C-alpha positions in Angstrom: 135.3 42.8 128.0 137.8 44.7 128.7 137.9 44.1 132.4 138.2 40.4 132.1 140.7 40.6 129.6 142.7 42.3 132.1 142.2 40.0 134.9 142.8 37.0 132.3 146.5 38.8 131.6 147.2 39.1 135.4 146.5 35.6 136.2 148.6 34.2 133.4 151.6 36.8 134.4 151.6 35.7 138.5 151.3 31.6 137.0 154.7 32.9 135.1 156.3 34.5 138.3 155.3 31.6 140.2 156.9 29.4 137.6 159.9 31.7 137.7 160.6 31.6 140.8 159.9 28.0 141.3 162.6 27.3 138.9 164.8 30.0 140.5 164.3 32.5 137.2 164.7 36.2 139.0 161.6 38.7 137.8 164.1 41.1 136.6 163.9 38.4 133.2 160.5 40.1 132.3 161.1 42.9 129.9 158.5 45.4 128.6 158.7 44.7 124.4 156.5 47.3 121.6 155.6 46.4 118.6 157.8 47.7 115.8 156.9 50.9 114.2 156.6 49.6 110.5 153.7 47.7 112.4 151.4 50.2 113.1 148.3 51.0 111.5 148.3 46.8 109.7 145.2 46.1 108.7 142.8 42.6 108.3 143.4 41.4 105.7 146.7 42.0 105.2 149.4 39.6 105.2 147.3 37.0 105.0 148.1 33.1 106.3 146.8 30.2 105.6 146.1 29.1 109.3 146.0 30.5 113.1 145.0 28.6 115.6 141.1 28.1 116.7 140.4 31.7 118.3 138.8 30.9 121.7 136.0 33.5 121.4 135.2 32.0 117.9 136.9 34.9 115.4 137.8 34.7 112.3 140.1 37.4 112.5 143.7 36.4 113.9 147.0 38.6 114.3 149.6 36.4 114.7 152.8 38.5 116.7 156.7 36.9 116.7 159.6 37.9 118.9 162.9 37.4 117.7 164.9 35.3 119.6 163.2 31.6 120.7 164.5 31.8 123.8 162.1 34.6 124.5 158.5 33.8 125.4 155.1 36.5 125.6 153.8 36.9 129.0 151.2 39.1 128.2 149.8 41.2 125.7 148.0 44.4 125.0 146.9 46.1 121.8 144.7 48.7 120.6 142.3 48.1 117.3 140.8 50.4 115.9 136.9 48.7 115.9 137.8 46.1 118.5 139.2 48.4 121.1 141.6 47.0 123.5 142.7 43.2 123.0 144.8 41.7 126.1 143.7 38.0 125.5 146.3 36.0 123.3 147.3 32.1 122.4 150.9 31.6 122.6 151.7 28.3 119.7 153.7 26.4 119.2 155.9 28.1 121.3 156.5 31.3 123.7 158.1 33.2 120.8 154.7 33.1 119.2 151.6 35.0 120.2 147.9 35.7 118.5 145.5 38.0 119.4 141.5 37.7 117.7 139.2 40.5 116.6 135.6 39.9 115.4 135.7 41.7 112.2 138.9 42.9 110.0 140.2 46.1 111.7 143.6 48.0 112.2 146.3 47.6 114.2 147.0 50.6 116.4 149.5 49.9 118.9 150.6 46.7 120.8 152.9 46.1 124.0 153.8 43.2 125.8 155.4 42.0 128.9 158.5 39.7 127.7 160.4 37.0 129.4 164.0 37.3 127.8 165.8 40.3 126.4 163.7 41.2 123.5 162.4 44.7 124.0 160.4 44.6 119.8 158.6 42.3 118.6 156.7 41.9 114.9 153.6 41.4 113.3 154.0 38.2 111.0 150.6 38.1 109.6 147.3 37.8 109.3 144.5 34.7 109.2 140.8 35.2 107.5 138.8 32.4 106.9 138.8 30.1 104.2 137.4 31.6 100.9 134.4 29.6 99.9 134.4 31.4 96.0 136.9 28.4 95.1 134.4 26.1 95.2 131.6 25.7 92.3 131.9 30.1 92.3 130.6 29.8 96.1 127.4 28.5 94.3 126.4 31.8 93.0 124.5 32.5 90.3 126.5 31.2 86.7 126.3 35.2 86.0 127.3 36.6 89.0 130.7 37.3 90.3 131.7 35.4 93.9 133.9 37.7 96.6 134.8 37.2 100.2 133.6 40.1 102.6 137.0 41.8 103.6 135.4 42.2 107.0 133.2 39.5 107.7 134.9 37.1 105.7 131.1 35.6 104.1 130.5 35.0 100.6 129.6 37.6 98.5 127.4 37.2 95.3 127.0 40.1 92.8 125.6 39.8 89.5 127.8 40.9 86.6 127.9 44.1 84.5 124.5 43.7 82.6 122.4 41.7 85.1 120.5 42.4 87.8 120.0 40.8 90.9 115.7 39.4 91.2 116.2 37.0 93.8 117.2 38.5 97.6 120.4 39.6 99.6 120.9 36.2 100.4 119.4 34.4 97.3 121.4 36.7 94.0 119.2 35.4 91.2 121.0 37.3 88.2 118.6 38.5 85.5 119.3 40.1 82.0 118.9 43.9 83.1 117.3 45.1 80.0 114.4 42.0 81.2 114.2 44.0 84.3 112.2 47.6 83.8 113.9 48.0 80.7 117.4 48.2 82.1 116.4 51.2 84.0 116.1 52.9 80.8 113.4 55.2 79.9 110.4 53.6 78.0 111.2 55.4 75.0 114.3 53.9 75.0 115.7 50.1 73.5 117.7 48.4 76.3 121.5 46.6 75.0 124.4 45.2 76.0 127.5 47.1 75.3 129.6 44.3 73.4 133.0 44.5 75.2 131.6 44.8 79.1 128.3 44.0 79.0 127.0 47.1 80.5 123.7 48.2 79.5 123.6 50.4 76.6 120.0 52.9 76.5 119.6 54.1 72.9 116.3 56.5 72.0 113.8 55.0 69.9 113.3 56.2 66.5 111.9 59.6 66.7 113.0 60.5 70.4 116.2 62.5 71.5 118.3 62.1 74.1 118.1 65.5 76.5 120.0 64.3 79.0 124.0 65.9 78.6 125.2 62.7 81.0 125.3 59.1 80.4 121.6 59.0 82.1 119.5 58.5 78.6 116.4 60.8 78.7 114.6 60.2 75.4 112.3 62.9 74.7 109.4 63.3 71.5 112.1 64.5 69.2 108.6 67.0 68.0 109.5 68.8 71.5 113.0 69.7 70.6 114.4 72.3 68.6 110.7 71.1 66.6 111.9 67.7 65.6 114.6 70.0 63.4 112.3 71.4 61.6 111.9 74.8 59.7 109.7 77.4 62.4 107.3 77.6 59.5 106.9 74.1 59.5 104.7 71.7 61.8 106.6 68.3 63.5 104.9 65.2 63.2 105.7 61.1 62.5 105.6 58.3 60.3 103.0 55.9 61.3 104.5 53.2 60.7 108.2 54.0 61.2 107.7 57.3 64.1 110.2 59.1 62.8 109.9 62.5 62.8 108.4 64.2 59.3 108.5 68.2 58.9 105.3 69.3 57.0 104.8 73.4 55.8 101.9 74.8 57.8 99.2 76.4 56.1 100.6 79.4 54.6 103.8 77.7 53.5 105.2 75.7 50.6 107.9 73.2 50.8 110.3 74.4 48.1 113.1 72.2 49.2 112.2 68.0 49.1 110.7 65.5 51.2 113.7 65.1 53.2 115.1 68.4 54.1 111.7 70.9 54.0 112.4 74.0 53.1 109.1 75.9 54.1 108.9 79.1 52.2 105.8 82.0 52.7 103.7 81.9 50.3 103.3 85.9 50.1 106.5 85.9 49.0 105.0 84.3 45.4 102.7 86.4 43.6 101.6 88.3 46.6 100.0 85.0 48.0 97.4 85.3 45.3 96.2 88.3 46.9 95.1 92.1 45.1 97.4 94.1 44.5 96.4 96.7 46.6 96.1 94.2 49.5 98.8 92.9 51.7 99.4 89.2 52.1 99.6 88.0 55.6 99.1 85.2 57.9 96.1 84.6 60.1 97.3 84.4 63.7 95.1 81.4 64.6 95.0 78.9 61.5 98.2 80.8 60.1 96.2 80.7 56.5 97.2 83.5 53.6 95.4 86.5 54.6 95.0 89.1 51.9 94.5 92.5 53.8 93.1 95.5 52.1 96.5 98.2 52.4 95.6 101.4 53.7 93.2 103.6 51.8 91.4 100.9 50.0 88.3 99.1 51.0 87.1 95.2 50.6 84.5 94.9 48.3 84.9 91.4 47.3 84.9 88.7 50.6 86.5 87.1 53.0 88.0 84.7 50.6 88.0 86.7 48.3 89.4 89.8 48.8 89.1 92.9 46.3 90.7 96.1 46.9 88.8 99.5 46.1 90.1 102.8 46.7 87.9 103.5 50.0 87.0 107.0 49.2 84.8 105.0 46.3 83.3 103.0 48.9 80.5 104.7 51.0 82.1 108.3 50.8 84.9 106.1 53.0 83.0 106.6 55.6 83.1 110.4 56.2 79.5 110.7 56.3 77.9 113.1 53.3 79.2 116.5 55.3 82.3 115.8 54.4 84.8 115.2 51.6 87.0 112.0 51.4 90.6 112.2 50.3 94.1 110.3 50.6 96.9 111.4 53.3 99.9 112.3 51.1 102.1 110.2 53.2 100.0 107.2 54.9 97.3 107.2 51.8 95.1 106.5 54.7 91.6 108.3 54.2 91.2 111.7 55.2 87.7 113.2 56.4 87.5 117.4 55.5 84.0 119.1 56.2 82.4 120.2 53.3 82.3 124.5 53.6 79.9 125.0 56.1 80.0 122.0 58.3 82.4 122.1 61.0 84.2 118.9 62.7 82.8 118.2 66.1 84.3 114.8 66.6 88.2 113.7 66.3 90.8 113.7 64.1 90.2 110.1 63.7 86.1 110.5 63.7 85.2 113.3 61.7 81.5 114.4 62.6 80.3 117.2 60.4 77.7 119.0 62.0 76.2 122.1 60.4 78.1 125.4 61.6 74.9 127.1 62.2 74.2 124.9 64.9 77.8 125.7 66.6 78.1 128.5 68.7 75.0 129.8 66.2 78.1 129.8 63.3 80.5 132.2 65.0 77.6 134.5 64.4 76.8 137.6 66.6 74.0 136.6 69.4 71.7 139.0 68.0 72.1 137.7 64.4 71.0 134.9 62.6 73.2 131.8 61.1 72.0 131.1 57.3 74.3 129.4 54.2 75.2 130.9 51.2 73.3 129.7 48.2 75.5 129.0 46.3 79.0 128.3 48.3 77.0 127.3 51.7 79.5 129.2 53.7 77.7 129.9 56.9 76.3 133.5 56.6 75.0 135.7 59.6 72.1 138.2 59.0 71.0 140.6 62.0 68.0 139.6 63.5 64.6 142.1 62.9 65.4 145.0 65.4 68.8 144.9 65.0 71.1 146.5 62.2 74.9 145.6 60.9 77.3 147.7 62.5 80.5 146.1 61.8 81.6 144.9 58.1 80.0 142.2 55.7 82.6 140.1 57.1 82.4 140.5 60.0 79.0 141.5 61.4 77.9 143.0 64.5 74.8 143.3 65.1 73.8 146.6 67.5 70.1 147.3 68.3 68.6 149.3 65.8 67.0 151.2 69.1 70.4 152.9 69.6 70.7 153.8 66.1 69.4 157.3 65.5 66.8 156.5 68.0 65.5 153.6 65.4 64.4 156.2 63.2 61.5 157.3 65.5 61.3 161.1 65.6 62.7 162.9 69.3 59.5 162.9 70.6 58.5 158.7 70.2 60.6 155.8 72.1 62.0 153.1 69.9 61.4 149.7 71.5 61.0 146.0 69.6 57.9 143.8 69.2 58.2 141.1 71.8 57.3 138.2 69.0 58.8 139.3 66.1 61.5 142.0 67.6 60.6 144.2 64.9 61.2 147.9 65.3 58.0 149.7 67.3 57.9 153.8 67.6 55.7 154.3 70.6 55.0 158.4 71.7 56.3 159.1 74.4 53.7 160.4 77.4 51.9 163.6 76.4 51.8 162.7 72.5 50.3 161.3 70.6 50.7 159.8 67.0 48.7 161.7 64.5 50.5 159.4 61.9 49.3 156.3 60.2 50.6 152.4 60.6 54.0 152.4 61.1 54.3 156.7 60.5 54.6 157.2 64.1 53.8 160.8 63.9 54.2 162.5 67.4 52.3 165.9 68.9 51.7 167.6 72.0 48.3 166.2 73.1 47.4 169.4 74.6 46.8 170.7 71.1 44.4 167.8 69.9 41.1 168.1 71.4 42.9 169.8 74.8 44.6 166.9 75.6 40.8 165.6 76.4 40.6 167.7 78.9 37.3 169.5 78.1 36.3 173.0 77.2 37.0 174.3 81.1 39.9 173.1 82.1 43.6 174.2 80.7 46.0 171.2 79.4 49.8 171.1 80.8 52.0 168.3 80.9 53.5 166.4 84.6 57.1 168.4 85.0 58.9 164.8 85.3 56.6 162.3 83.4 55.4 164.7 81.2 52.0 163.2 81.1 49.3 165.1 80.3 47.5 167.3 83.0 44.2 168.8 83.2 43.5 172.1 85.5 39.7 173.2 85.8 39.9 176.5 84.6 39.1 179.9 87.0 35.6 179.8 88.2 35.9 175.9 87.8 36.3 173.1 90.2 37.5 169.4 89.8 34.3 167.4 90.3 36.4 164.3 89.1 38.6 161.2 90.7 42.2 161.2 90.2 43.0 161.3 86.2 40.0 162.1 85.5 39.5 165.8 85.8 35.6 166.6 85.2 35.4 170.7 85.7 32.3 171.7 87.1 30.9 175.8 87.4 32.6 176.8 90.9 29.1 178.0 91.9 27.4 175.0 91.5 29.4 173.2 94.1 29.0 173.9 97.5 28.0 177.3 96.8 31.7 178.1 94.8 32.4 178.3 99.0 30.3 181.3 99.6 28.3 180.9 102.8 24.5 180.2 102.7 22.8 183.7 103.4 25.5 184.4 99.9 24.9 184.4 95.9 27.9 182.8 94.2 28.7 184.8 90.5 31.8 185.2 88.6 34.1 187.8 88.0 33.5 189.4 84.7 36.9 189.7 83.7 38.4 186.8 85.3 35.5 184.5 85.8 36.7 183.9 89.4 34.1 182.8 91.9 32.6 185.9 93.7 30.2 185.7 96.7 27.4 188.5 97.5 25.3 188.7 100.6 21.4 188.3 99.5 19.3 190.4 99.8 18.1 191.1 103.1 21.9 190.7 104.4 24.9 192.3 104.5 28.7 191.6 104.4 30.3 191.9 108.0 33.2 190.1 106.4 35.9 191.8 103.8 35.2 191.2 99.9 36.8 188.2 99.2 35.3 186.4 102.4 31.9 187.8 102.9 30.4 187.2 106.4 26.4 187.7 105.7 24.3 188.8 108.5 20.9 190.0 108.2 21.1 193.1 107.6 18.5 194.5 110.2 21.2 193.2 112.5 23.8 195.4 111.4 23.1 199.1 112.1 19.6 198.8 111.9 19.3 197.6 108.6 20.5 201.2 107.8 17.4 202.3 108.7 16.6 205.5 110.3 16.9 205.0 114.2 13.5 205.8 114.6 12.6 203.6 112.4 11.8 199.5 112.5 13.9 197.9 109.9 11.7 194.5 108.5 12.3 192.4 105.6 10.0 192.3 102.2 8.1 188.9 102.1 8.6 188.4 98.8 12.1 189.5 98.3 13.4 189.5 101.7 14.5 193.4 100.8 14.9 195.6 104.5 12.0 197.5 104.8 12.5 200.8 106.9 9.1 201.2 108.9 9.0 204.4 111.1 7.8 203.8 114.3 5.1 205.1 115.9 5.2 208.8 116.3 7.3 209.3 113.3 6.7 209.9 110.0 8.6 208.6 106.8 9.7 212.5 105.3 12.0 210.7 103.0 11.3 207.8 100.3 10.1 204.5 100.3 13.7 203.4 99.2 15.1 205.9 101.9 12.9 206.7 105.0 13.3 209.4 107.4 11.0 209.0 110.2 10.4 212.4 111.7 8.9 212.8 115.1 6.3 215.1 116.0 7.3 218.6 117.8 6.2 219.1 121.0 4.6 221.8 121.9 
């Protein structure tokens, strides 16, 4: 478009130049003119004129430029606009000193230059042109409740609903309806829509029972009971009147209206006669239903019912819950129940949950491990008594039980050992090894066993004691030999045991003084050993039985005694017992 306009201006300029040449006018009379600076940034609509020549492009907004001197004429023009950009097309009517340029819409003139035939170097903006105002005839055919206006940029008719009315038609067919009839005028659903008596603007006013909670002009209606409890006190409930829906205040359970119906003042029932509670009860409110609730003070127990509380001193009710082995009392400061175990009992629970247990069942009541814990018949205090077999080596108040056997051998004699019965623990005196009790029952008298029936050793043995164990040792007397086994000593005549150790050809006998066994060769035998250990050989083999050398030794068939019989040729000149064999004399 700009290029086309430039071509038109060039053609127009050439045409003027040709005319000037034809009529003898010289080219130097063409001047450059500029728009007066005061006209720059002029707007359309601005200085409105009743009419402009018809735009060749059908535009409604015209710009009328004028030269100061009627003898001057516009040859070409170049104008700059904010929206339309560069415009060079112009119309000169009724003479050359006038120039009209057109823009499609209202615009802002940024500057203009022109080629002028003549001497003028400046020109001015005379006025601007707009389409005719359609609102001058029958309110522009707008709705009776609408205001008619002309768009300053397009020149078209605009129908705008008056304040308090809303277009329920379209943009091109405006129908103005009372705004209060259209979505309650934009008011909250809990508001009443009306109009300002002066401006007709919509006014929103919250209905009874609702409160405007928006700080701006935009009314937001909220249930008044939800705003600061509807102005009711904290101990009342906000509700609505079933007819007017106005907020009404009703005291909660446990509270009473001490004001009036229009000025409800809810006072805690507990402040009046302790809410009807027992003198030893505290008046409170149930947190769930908020009704009066009577709770017995510390140290008191309800012996009535939930609805009829009767507070009785707790120690008078089931011993305050202390149990049968505790004494119930009250704390001097808090009056709370205190359970203190009775004498002979100890608390095995905690300070708040006392559990009284028989002291004797806890660490044996503090008694020695060898003592028995019992209770005093009068005071029931724990008492310690040494078990059977033990004696108190301490004091009455501090019993120390010591094994009775460790004190003076438990009363047993020196040759007895003190011990305790495995079942009863009673002391027992038992004679030591090598001793026997000659007493009776519990009166043990220990005597050396060797003094009692020779310690059981028998008449042919000696009774003695083992050097280590002191046990009885039976030792056979001289001339006797033990033919028993182990500890069962049987003393037999030594000559009866293996011939008293004598060889077979010897006779065993006893020494008349010592009773020791003695071996003597039998008749017919001779000892070729020693006296202490005889070795018996047939006598005839030893020195010819002591017979004469000229005798023959033999034995008596009955006694086996040696018999000496002189050899032949020899005559016994001795005796029968001692033969002396004498030979014949040679002549």
